[in-house]
C-alpha positions as CSV (number, residue, x, y, z in Angstrom):
1,M,0.1,0.3,0.2
2,S,1.5,3.3,-0.9
3,R,1.5,6.8,0.9
4,Y,-1.7,8.6,1.1
5,T,-1.6,11.9,-1.4
6,G,-5.6,12.2,-0.9
7,P,-7.5,15.2,0.8
8,R,-5.6,15.5,4.0
9,L,-8.9,17.1,6.0
10,R,-10.9,14.2,5.2
11,V,-8.5,12.1,7.3
12,V,-8.4,14.7,9.9
13,R,-12.2,14.3,9.3
14,R,-11.8,10.5,10.0
15,F,-11.1,10.2,12.9
16,Q,-12.2,13.1,14.7
17,Q,-9.1,14.5,15.9
18,Q,-5.7,16.3,14.7
19,I,-3.0,14.1,12.5
20,P,0.3,16.5,13.3
21,G,2.0,15.2,11.0
22,L,0.1,15.0,8.0
23,S,-2.2,18.6,8.4
24,R,-1.6,21.8,9.9
25,K,-4.9,22.3,9.4
26,S,-7.6,21.3,12.9
27,D,-10.2,23.6,12.1
28,G,-11.5,20.8,9.7
29,V,-12.4,19.1,12.6
30,R,-16.1,17.8,12.5
31,T,-18.1,16.3,15.1
32,N,-19.3,13.5,12.2
33,P,-16.9,11.9,9.5
34,P,-16.7,12.5,5.9
35,G,-19.7,11.4,3.2
36,Q,-23.2,11.7,2.7
37,H,-24.0,9.6,5.8
38,G,-21.4,10.8,8.0
39,E,-23.9,11.6,10.6
40,R,-24.1,7.9,11.2
41,R,-21.9,6.7,14.0
42,T,-22.5,3.4,14.7
43,R,-20.3,1.5,16.9
44,M,-17.0,-0.1,15.7
45,S,-15.6,-3.3,16.2
46,D,-12.9,-5.0,17.8
47,Y,-11.0,-5.2,14.0
48,R,-12.0,-1.7,13.2
49,L,-10.9,0.1,15.8
50,R,-7.5,-1.9,15.5
51,L,-7.1,-1.1,12.0
52,D,-8.2,2.7,12.9
53,E,-5.2,3.5,15.5
54,K,-2.9,1.2,12.8
55,Q,-3.9,3.8,10.2
56,K,-3.2,6.7,11.7
57,L,0.6,5.7,12.6
58,R,0.9,5.5,8.8
59,Y,-0.8,9.2,7.5
60,N,0.8,10.8,10.4
61,Y,4.4,9.7,10.1
62,G,3.9,9.0,6.0
63,V,5.3,5.5,5.9
64,T,3.7,2.7,3.8
65,E,2.4,-0.4,5.0
66,R,5.1,-2.6,4.2
67,Q,7.1,0.3,6.6
68,L,5.2,0.4,9.2
69,R,5.5,-3.6,9.2
70,K,8.8,-3.7,9.2
71,Y,9.2,-0.8,11.7
72,F,6.5,-3.4,13.7
73,K,9.2,-6.0,13.1
74,E,11.7,-4.3,14.9
75,A,10.1,-3.3,17.3
76,K,9.4,-6.7,18.1
77,R,12.4,-8.0,17.9
78,V,13.8,-4.7,20.7
79,K,13.9,-5.5,24.3
80,G,10.6,-3.7,26.3
81,D,7.1,-2.5,25.0
82,T,6.9,-3.3,21.8
83,G,4.2,-0.3,21.1
84,K,7.0,2.4,22.5
85,N,9.6,1.3,20.7
86,L,7.5,1.4,17.8
87,L,6.5,4.8,18.4
88,Q,10.1,5.7,19.0
89,L,11.3,4.4,15.9
90,L,8.6,6.2,13.8
91,E,9.3,9.4,15.9
92,S,13.2,8.7,15.2
93,R,12.7,9.3,11.2
94,L,14.8,11.8,10.2
95,D,11.9,13.6,8.1
96,N,9.9,13.2,11.4
97,V,12.4,14.7,13.0
98,V,13.0,17.6,10.6
99,F,9.2,18.2,10.6
100,R,9.6,18.0,15.3
101,L,12.1,20.9,14.9
102,G,10.3,22.9,12.8
103,F,11.6,23.3,9.7
104,A,8.8,21.9,8.0
105,P,4.7,22.2,8.7
106,T,4.0,18.4,7.8
107,V,5.9,15.4,7.7
108,P,5.4,15.3,4.0
109,A,7.2,18.6,3.4
110,A,10.0,17.6,5.2
111,R,9.8,14.4,3.4
112,Q,10.1,16.2,0.4
113,L,12.9,19.0,1.7
114,V,15.0,15.8,2.9
115,S,14.8,13.7,-0.5
116,H,15.9,17.3,-2.3
117,G,18.8,17.5,-0.9
118,H,17.6,20.3,1.6
119,L,19.2,18.9,4.5
120,A,22.3,17.8,6.7
121,V,23.0,16.0,9.5
122,N,26.4,15.8,11.7
123,G,27.9,18.7,8.3
124,Q,27.2,15.7,5.9
125,R,23.8,16.2,3.1
126,L,21.6,13.3,3.7
127,N,19.1,12.9,1.2
128,I,17.4,9.3,3.3
129,P,13.7,10.8,4.8
130,S,13.7,7.2,7.1
131,Y,16.9,7.3,8.5
132,N,17.4,6.4,11.7
133,V,18.2,9.8,13.8
134,Q,20.3,9.5,16.5
135,P,21.0,10.8,20.1
136,G,23.2,13.4,19.3
137,D,23.2,14.3,15.8
138,V,23.1,17.5,14.6
139,I,19.9,18.5,11.7
140,A,20.3,21.2,9.8
141,P,19.3,22.8,6.7
142,L,22.1,23.1,3.8
143,E,24.0,26.6,4.2
144,K,21.6,28.0,0.8
145,S,18.6,26.0,2.1
146,K,17.8,28.0,5.2
147,T,16.6,30.8,3.3
148,H,14.2,27.7,1.1
149,P,10.1,29.5,1.6
150,V,9.3,26.6,3.2
151,V,12.3,26.7,5.8
152,V,11.5,30.3,6.7
153,E,7.7,29.9,6.8
154,T,7.6,27.2,8.9
155,V,10.4,28.7,11.3
156,A,8.5,31.5,11.7
157,N,5.4,30.1,11.9
158,P,5.9,26.4,14.0
159,S,2.8,24.2,14.7
160,L,3.5,22.6,17.4
161,I,5.8,22.9,20.8
162,L,9.5,22.1,19.9
163,A,9.7,18.4,21.9
164,D,11.7,17.6,25.2
165,Y,13.8,15.4,23.3
166,L,15.5,18.0,20.3
167,E,17.5,21.3,20.8
168,L,17.2,24.1,18.3
169,D,19.4,27.1,17.7
170,E,16.5,29.6,16.1
171,K,19.6,31.3,15.4
172,K,21.2,29.0,13.4
173,L,18.7,27.0,12.5
174,E,20.7,23.1,13.7
175,G,18.4,21.4,16.3
176,V,20.0,18.3,18.2
177,F,18.6,14.8,18.8
178,K,19.4,14.9,22.5
179,R,18.0,11.7,23.0
180,I,15.3,8.8,22.5
181,P,11.6,9.8,22.7
182,E,9.6,8.7,25.7
183,R,6.3,7.9,24.9
184,E,4.5,11.6,26.1
185,D,6.8,13.4,23.5
186,I,4.6,11.9,20.7
187,A,2.6,14.8,19.5
188,L,-0.1,12.2,18.0
189,E,-3.1,10.9,20.1
190,V,-2.9,7.0,19.6
191,Q,-3.5,4.2,21.0
192,E,-0.2,1.7,20.3
193,N,-1.6,-1.2,22.0
194,F,-4.5,-1.2,19.5
195,V,-1.6,-0.9,16.5
196,V,0.9,-3.8,18.4
197,E,-2.8,-6.1,18.7
198,Y,-3.4,-5.5,14.9
199,Y,-0.4,-6.8,13.8
200,S,-0.4,-9.9,15.3
201,R,-3.7,-10.5,14.4
202,V,-2.7,-10.8,11.0
203,A,0.2,-11.8,11.4
């Protein structure tokens, strides 16, 4: 399954909550889901509940189904809580870190900046959005990219409060990944235990 490229507010309305990595807009959230009969609310099945939580992760972090399955398998191999491990892996992606530092308004926009070679990690240009950022890594736009319209606009109007696991020098436009994110650092409202249950059932 490929990445979602459709209407973003439709996704926000579907889950009736903000998906910060996908869209900055929250005023599009309605009390009813999208569609002609969106006002009809029915009790969701256990499967649908778990599927929706899994989809929230896909939309927020902009990953494909194949990528998310790979992250789940990796999270399962690591010692500790699988759900927390999964969130930490996703949160540590370079495109997400660029977004959380406030260099881009959304994860898709951050991915584009990275893919087009506008970002550097520890002084070296890196164009791999899925790169797993490590504690101590320094992330910054290239000197010539610090005047990129997306970077300038987003730094001036950040959509999220800077997470505690990050440090940002606004004058230098340079960020530091201080530590592995904790559960409370995750901006998305999601029940990761449902995601673990979903993949455990379909595996």
